[in-house]
N, C-alpha and C positions, 0 to 999 in steps of 0.2 A: 503494499497501499504508500503509494509513494506520497500521501498527505498524512503519513504519522509522522512527530517530530520523535519520540522516544519508545522505545519497544522494550520491556524486559521478558528474555523468553526462556521458560524451563531452568529458573535460579533455583538454586540448593545454596543455603548456606549455614552454617553450622558454629557454635562456639566450642571449644574445647579441640585437642591436638590429639586424642586416643584412634590408634586404629580400629578398636571397635565402635561401629556406630551407633550401638544403642546405648553409650559410654558417653558419647557427643552430643550437646545439646544443640538439637536442631528450631531453627528461626523458620526460615522456609525450604519449603520441598517442593519442586517444581513448579514455581511461582511463576505466573505470566501476568502481566499489564503493558498498558501502552497509551500512549496521550496523544493527538491528533494537532497538527497545527492550528492554532488557534483556539483551542479547545480550554476549557477550564477543567479539571477532574480535581474531586476528592479522595485522600483515605482519611478514613476514622475506622479505629478499634478501640481495646482495651490495655489500659497501662502495659507496657511490657510483650506485644502482641507484633512488635516490630518494623513499627510506621517509620522511626526517624532511621533504623538498619537501612530502610531501604531506599532513604535520600543519602546516607554514607557509599551504600555500593552505587547507586549512580554517579556520584561526584568522584569517586576511585578510591574512598577513604576505607574502604572495604573491600575485598575482594572475594568471590560466588567461588564456592566447593564445583558450579556447575552449571552454564547457562551462557545463557548471551545478551549483552548490554549495547542497543544502537541508538544512535542520535543522528537524527537523520537517515536513517538506514545505513549507517557505516560504523562498525563494530573498531576501537580506537584504543589501545593499551591507555591511555593514563587521559581521564577524563577529566581533570581538575583544571578550570576555568573554558570547560563545554559549555557549561550550565551555568546561570543565575543563582547564588540562593541567599537566602534570607531565611534565619535562624529562630529562634523566640525570640533571645536579648538582642537588641538593636546591632552591638557591638560597635558600636562609634567610636572613633579614639579624643579621649577627652581634651587633649592635649590640641587638636586640630581645631578648625572652625567648621560651620556647616557646608560653607563650599568646598572646601579642603576635604573633609571625610567625602561629600559626596561623588567628587571628581579623582577620589582614588585610584578607582578602575581604569578609568584613561591614561591616567598618569604609568599604571602598572604595564599598558599598551606601549608605553612610549611615547604618549602624548606631552608636548612641553605644557608646563605649569599654564602658560597665560590660553595658551587653547584651549585648553580642561575648562577653566575658569570661565572663558568666552560659551560654551558649549553649556555646558551644567547653569550657569547662571540663568537664563531665562526656562530651566525645564524645574528650577525651583520657582518660580514664581507659577510655573505649571499647577504645580502639585499644592500652592497655597501657601508657601513659605517666602515667597518674595517681599523680600527686607532685612531676612533672616539670614543673609549671606557670612555672616561676619559674626553672627552670635557660636557661642560653643554649648555642645551637646548638653550640660547642666542648665542652661537657662532656657530649655526646651521641656514643654511637655512629654507626657510615655505615649503620647499619636504624633506630633510632629518629630520624633527621634526613628519612629517607624516608615512615617513617607521617607525618610531620608535614607535608611536604609533598604527600602524597597526601589527608592531612585537610584542608589549602588548598585546593586542587585541588576538594573533593569539597563546602566553600563556595562556590562560585562560583555557586551553583543552579541550577547547568546539569546535566543528567540524564545527556550527555554527554562521558566523562572522554578524555582524551588522553594515554595514558602510552607515554613516549619513551626505551625500555630504561632504565626507572627503576632495575633493579637491575645494571646491568652491572658496576659497582665495587666490587660487593659480595663477600665471600668468599664460596665453593661453598655453605656451609653455612648460613650466612645469607641465600643468595639461596634454596636452599631454603625457610626458614625464613618469606620473605617472602612468597614464591609462595602460599602455605599461608594464609597470613595478608588476602593482597589477595584470594583466594575469597574467604574470610568477609566481608570487607566490601562486597566485589561485592555477592553477597550480601543482605547485612544491607542496605543504603543502595539497592540496586536499580537501578543505573548500567546504562549503555550503554559499554562502553569499547573502546577501539581501541588494541591494543597494538603499539609496534613494540620487535622484538626480533631479536637474529641466533642464539639458540639455539634449535634446534628443537627439544630435548626442553621447554623453556619453552613455546613453542609450544603443542604438543602438549598438554600438561598441565595448562594454560589456558583454552585457547581451544576455542567452539565451529565456528566456521571461522578459516582462516589462507586468506588472500593471498599468496602468492607472485611476488616483482616478480624476473624474469631481466635486468634493465638492459639491455634492449632495447626503447625507447619502441613500436617498429611491431608487437612481439607482445606477446601480449593478454595480461593480467595472468589467472594461476590461480588458482582457488579451488576448498579442499579444505575438506570434512566433516571435522570430529574424530569416528570413531566411538568413541566414546567417552558412556556415559550418567552424570550425576553426580548425587550426587556421587560424588569417584574420588579412587585414591590414588595416587601416586609408581610403586607399584608396576603401574599398571596398564597403564602403558608397557611393562612387558615381554611383556604378551602376544605371540602372534605377527604379527594384524594391524597392532600399531603399530608395533613392530619393521620390518615390511616396510612402510608408512608411512615412516616415520623416513628409512630408506633411501632411498626415493624420493623427498622433500625434500632431501634431502642430493645426490643425484644433481643436481636440478633448480639447486640455489644453486651445485655446482661449474660446470654448462654456461655456466650467466649470469655466471660469474667470469669470463670469457676476459675 
């Protein structure tokens, strides 16, 4: 499929170096998932089910025991820098200003600082941070810092973005605002997003599809298509079909957390 941005195929991954398979801790066995170009896909699952491990495998921080990972249909040995990554914490450098933090990926790519700042300045304005270029991270709210972190991930040059529970530390009102903001940026930047969350409502509101991890390696990952058109509103989650799907997902997560 030439419209697929990211593929994980027949992935086995375990912790432990024992030659006896039953003495190693399997996290995944024959895992398969994909992300189409321009698609927004979420991964949900109980704690310890391997959600963040999937991201470490994609970025190359971990290596699978078997299987293939493809980006744009190509397999590469070193995928560091091939995808944009936004962790739970913003990880902004406290000694760098906001514009310096946002421009870091461009500098790493070899762009001169003057050129990088010239490119980043209008982008900061577009994400609502015009006038904050010379502030430091300590001067910004949690939501504002996450916007900078997202922009930094987007500037890696990759059209594939991995977002690992980026809003988990935010209060409820800010979190809703950031979800709406993220959808706007996703449409504008035309990125392909793989998103980890514990929040079923968040997954349903943001996603085209949802992968459900149950925590059992030999049980196939479950794929759910979200039956909502775009653009969508939070109130759409109150539709009977969405409430039924929410109950179904919560039941699956409870079953996988035993």
